[in-house]
C-alpha positions as CSV (number, residue, x, y, z in Angstrom):
1,X,65.2,8.6,18.5
2,X,64.1,11.1,15.9
3,X,60.4,10.1,16.5
4,X,59.9,11.5,20.0
5,X,56.6,12.9,21.1
6,X,56.3,15.1,24.1
7,X,52.9,15.6,25.7
8,X,52.6,18.7,27.8
9,X,51.7,18.0,31.5
10,X,48.6,20.3,31.1
11,X,47.1,18.0,28.4
12,X,48.1,14.8,30.2
13,X,46.2,15.8,33.3
14,X,42.9,16.3,31.4
15,X,42.4,12.6,30.9
16,X,43.3,9.8,28.5
17,X,45.1,10.8,25.3
18,X,44.7,8.8,22.1
19,X,46.9,9.0,19.1
20,X,45.4,8.2,15.7
21,X,46.4,8.7,12.1
22,X,45.1,11.9,10.6
23,X,43.1,10.0,8.0
24,X,41.2,8.1,10.7
25,X,40.6,11.3,12.7
26,X,39.2,13.0,9.6
27,X,36.9,10.0,8.8
28,X,35.6,10.1,12.4
29,X,34.9,13.8,12.2
30,X,33.0,13.3,8.9
31,X,30.9,10.6,10.5
32,X,30.3,12.8,13.5
33,X,29.2,15.8,11.3
34,X,26.8,13.5,9.3
35,X,25.3,12.1,12.5
36,X,24.8,15.5,14.0
37,X,23.1,16.7,10.8
38,X,20.8,13.7,10.7
39,X,19.9,14.2,14.4
40,X,19.1,17.9,13.7
41,X,16.9,16.9,10.7
42,X,15.1,14.3,12.8
43,X,14.5,16.8,15.7
44,X,13.1,19.3,13.2
45,X,10.8,16.6,11.7
46,X,9.5,15.7,15.2
47,X,8.8,19.4,15.9
48,X,6.9,19.8,12.7
49,X,4.9,16.6,13.4
50,X,4.0,17.6,16.9
51,X,2.9,21.1,15.7
52,X,0.7,19.7,13.0
53,X,-0.7,17.0,15.3
54,X,-1.7,19.6,17.9
55,X,-3.3,21.8,15.2
56,X,-5.0,18.7,13.7
57,X,-3.5,19.3,10.3
58,X,-2.0,15.8,9.8
59,X,-3.0,14.3,6.4
60,X,-4.1,10.7,6.4
61,X,-3.4,8.6,3.4
62,X,-2.9,5.0,2.3
63,X,0.0,5.6,-0.1
64,X,3.0,8.0,-0.6
65,X,1.7,8.7,-4.1
66,X,-1.5,10.1,-2.7
67,X,0.6,12.6,-0.6
68,X,2.3,13.7,-3.8
69,X,-1.0,14.2,-5.5
70,X,-0.5,11.6,-8.2
């Protein structure tokens, strides 16, 4: 019985507890951080689009190369 885990009553009352290996936890946190960063980037892009659309500054083009000026 050397592998005994005691969960304090204070934590157990807060809801379901899940035990996962540290490697899986770290992987999940990495994915979470990446998704939050992507969401932030998307939100920023939408804000810029809305601002430019309202100011009628959107560029119309038929190709990505035209945007780059090639």
